[in-house]
Structure formats: C-alpha cells, structure tokens
N, C-alpha and C positions, 0 to 999 in steps of 0.2 A: 549644499552640504559639503564640508571638508571631506574629500575622498579618503583621507587617511583614517577618518573616524567612521566611515560608512561600513556597516556590518557586512560580512561576507555571506553571500547567499549559499545555501546548500547546493552543491553541484548537481546540475541536471542538463543533459544534452537533448534538446528538442529533436523529434523525428518528423514533425509535421506542423500543423497549425494548432496543436493542443494548448499552447500557452495563450494564444489569442482567444480561443474558445473559452478557456477558464476565466480570463479577464472579463469577457463580454457577459458570461453567465453571472459572475460576481457583481458586475455593474448593474445588472437587471434583476438581481434577486432570484436567479433560477438555480434549482438543484442540479447536481452533476453526478453521473454514475460512471465509474471507471471499470472497464471489463478487461481481464487479461490474466495470463498465467502468473503463478507465484514467482516473486523475485524479478519481475520485468521492469520495475521502476515506478509503480503506481504511487506508493507511499512517498518516495523521494520527490516525485512530481508535485504532490500536494504540499510537502514541506517547502519546496522551492517556491511555489506560487504564493504560499502564505507569507513567507519572508519577503518576497518580491513586492507584494502588495501591502506589507506592513500590518498584517492582520494577525490577531491572536489565534492560535491553532489548538484545538482540543481533539486529540486522537483517541479513538476507542477501538481496541482490538476485540472484535465480536467473537463470542463463543456460545456453546450450547446453553449455558446457564445465564447469559446476559438477558436481563429483564428490562422492562420499561422503567422500573424504579431505579435501576443502576444508571440510566441515562438522565432521568429527571431529577432525582435526589430523594432523600429520606430524612426522617427525624432520627437524630443520634443523641446519646447521652454524653454530655460534656460538662465536667466540673459539677456534677450533681444536678444539672439542668438538661432538659430535653430541648434541643435546638434543631432547626431545619438546616440541612446542608445541601446546597445545589449539586446536582450531577453535572457531568461535562456538557451535555446538550443544553441544559438550562443556563449554564455559565456562558456558553457561546452565544445563546440568544440574547442574554442580558448585555453582553459586551459588544454585540454586533460583530462577532468573530466567525471563524470557520469551524464547523464540527465535522470531523472525518470519521466515518464508520467503516473500518477496515474489515472486509469479508462479512458484509452485513447479512448475507444469507445464513450465516451460522447462528445469528441471534434468535431468541424466542419469538414466537408469532406476535405476542402483544407489543413488540417494538414497532412493527409496521403500523399499528393502530395509532401510535403516538406520532409517527413520521408523516402520515398522510395530511393532516391539517397544516403541516409546515411546508408541504411541497405543492400546494395549490394557491389560489388567490387569497385564501385566508391568512396564510403565514402566521399561524397561531400555535402556541404550546399551552395545553391545559395542564395545570398542576392541581389535581383533585385534592391532594392532602392539605394544601394551603388555601385552596379556593381561588388561586390566581389564574388569569388568562393572559399570557404574555403575547404581545404582538411583536414579531421579529422586526428589528429596525432594518433600514436599507442595507447596512453593511453585512448582515448575517448571511452565511451561505452554508448549505448542507451538501456535503460530498460523501459518497459511498463508493465502495468497491467490492467486487467479487470475482471469483474465478469460475467462468462458465464450465470449464472442463471438469470441475468437481461436483457439479450439480447432479442430483438424483431425484427420484420421485418424492422422497421425504423432505429434501432440502432444495427448494427451487424458488427463485425470485418470481413472484406472481406477476403476470402481465399488468394487473391493476397497480402494482407498485412500480415496475419498470417504466411504465408509460407516464409516470409523474416526473421523470428525470430526463434532462439532456444526457447523451451518452457518448463516450469515447472508447474505442477499442484499442488496447495496448497489446503489443507483442514484443518479443525480443528484438533488439535493434539489428540493423544490418551489420556485417562484420566490421566495416571501417568505423562505424559509430561505436560499436561495442568495445573495440580496441581502445578508442579514445576515452570512453567512460571508465573502463577497468584501469587503464593507465593513470588517469587523473585521480581515481579514488585510492589506488594502492601505492602509487609512486613507483611502480615497476615500469621499466623502459618498454615502450610500445613494441619493440622488436621481440621482447620476451613474452609479451602479452599475446601476440598474434597466434602462436601455437595453441594457447589456452582457448582462444575463441574458435580456432579450427576444430579443436577437440569438442567444444560445446556443440558445434554444428552437427558433428557425427552423432553425439549422444542424443540430441533433440530429434534426430530422425528415427531413433529407437523408441521414443516415447509413444505410448499407446500400444506397444507390443510387449517388450520385456519390462519397460519402465512405465509407471503411472504418469510421470511428467519429466520433461527434459531438465537439464541443469540450468539453474537460474543465473542471471548476471550477478546476483548477490554472491552466490557461491564462487563464481570466477574471481570476484573481488577478494573474497577470503583467501583463495588459493594464491592469488598474486601478492596479497599482503604478506602471507607467510614467506613467499619466495623473496620479496623485497627485504624481508627481515633476515635473510640468510639461509632459510631452509631449502633443502634440495627439492627439485621438481616432483619426484616420486612421492616422498612423504607428504609434501604439501597437497598433492592431488588426492592422496589416500585419505587425508584428514578432512579436506574441504569439498571433495567431489564424490569419491567412491563410497565412503562410509555413509554420508548423508543421503545418498540417492537410493540405497537399497540395503536390506539386511540379508538378501538371498545370496549364498555363496556363488552360485553359477552366474548370476547377474553381475556380481562384483568382479568375477573373473573376466567376464566379457568386457567390462569397463577397463580393466587392467590391460587387456589385449588391445583395446583402442588406444590407450595411453602409449603402449609400446609401438603401435603403428605410427603415431604422431611424433613421438620423441626418439624412436629408434631404440 
C-alpha cells in the first residue's frame, strides 16, 4: 500500500500487551471485556484496534433505557411501508465487524440474554421478530467495557456474564506516557503538559474521599487543547477540570488550591 494513502490510525499509546491480546482475541473469535475508570482510554483503544485491523466498528453507549431491541433492530415505518432495520449489534454480526458496548453494565438486563449466545461456542444471534438465527462469521468480535468503581448492588456485571469474556484492566497511564498522550492529542508542548499530569496525580489521590473519581486523561486533553489554542492555564483548568469534577463549592476550592500549588 502507498504510505501516502494509508489512513491515519486513531492515536493510542500502548501500556502493555493489550494490543496483542486484542488481536489474538479477534483472530479466535473471543469476546473481550475492558475494565477501568472513566476517561482512561478504553474507547480510544477499541477505535485504534478496529482501524488497525481494518474492521467496521459499531459503538453503542449503553444507558438505563438501552434494550435488546435497540441492539438487534426493529420494524420501522418508512415511506408508508413497515420495514425491518438492523440495530448496531446485528449489523456488526452481518458484516463480521466489531460491536463495542461502552459501559455495558448500564444497559437493561434483557441485553445480557442476547449477548450470552454470542459469547460462547454457539456465536449466534436470535432475531425473534424476523425468525432469523444469525451465526457470527469468523471476523465478528464483541467488546464491552465498564467501570468497576461505579458498580453497586443494583448495577453489577454478573459473574455468569463476566466469565464469558477475556478481560483487560485499564488504568491511567504512568506520568511519562500520559504526558506523551496528552501532548499528541492536544498539540501542546510536553513541557507545558507535564504540570497538568502532575496536577492529575494529586487529584486522583483525592478520589474516593472528596471526589467520586479522579480527573480523566480525556479532561487533561481538553485542558491542554484550550491552552494550545491560547487560553490561560487557570481558565482552561476551571472549564476542563474543576467544573466537570464537582458541583460542590468546597471541593472546587480544594481543587483550585491544588492548582495554585502546582502553578504557583
């Protein structure tokens, strides 16, 4: 392939053997579960791997009202006729692509009933409304993610579901890697990114006490992007870090005090 015409992969900085595991899972038709905090790079990893493998990617942001029908499809009225329209999971199965269920634990319980036959040796998807039973081709891969820190009694990924997947734990990268990621994504000089990453380390040590969760790499990229565009450090951090992390005035003030400590 002419390198000039080769598509650019979404940027992703590996932190271990996760890329090799993804490829091996895809080659062998094995489902994969990604576990880790919000904004640590799980979605970007999937986007990177789908592009790297040349596979169509269907991403579903799971939520409380997401049902099996939203994944499989439904009959819709089009031009005066009732026609069947595939959902993202069905499209991925038909195409032999990748279906990525982001925060799968948020979906309704009937979703797992649909997923189970796709995550064992059957590799089948039943479409009751059309009477079809689709057998997933060799290229199809199911990937799901969730944040274990947000699990509670009412929303928990059952062991019977977890044990159908290979699993990778994600966390925020080490400072050197995170500086490289934020600099690459935001176009801000690494020397100016380093204090942001230092600040993030301090904030993450507060998570679980005053904060539900530490600042994500995604928010650092937002702050760095604002700074690269000419915004000052303080207003950039106010908009991209302090306000998104908490609505509590005392917590926001504690974050501002941390900013003052880092930036003087």
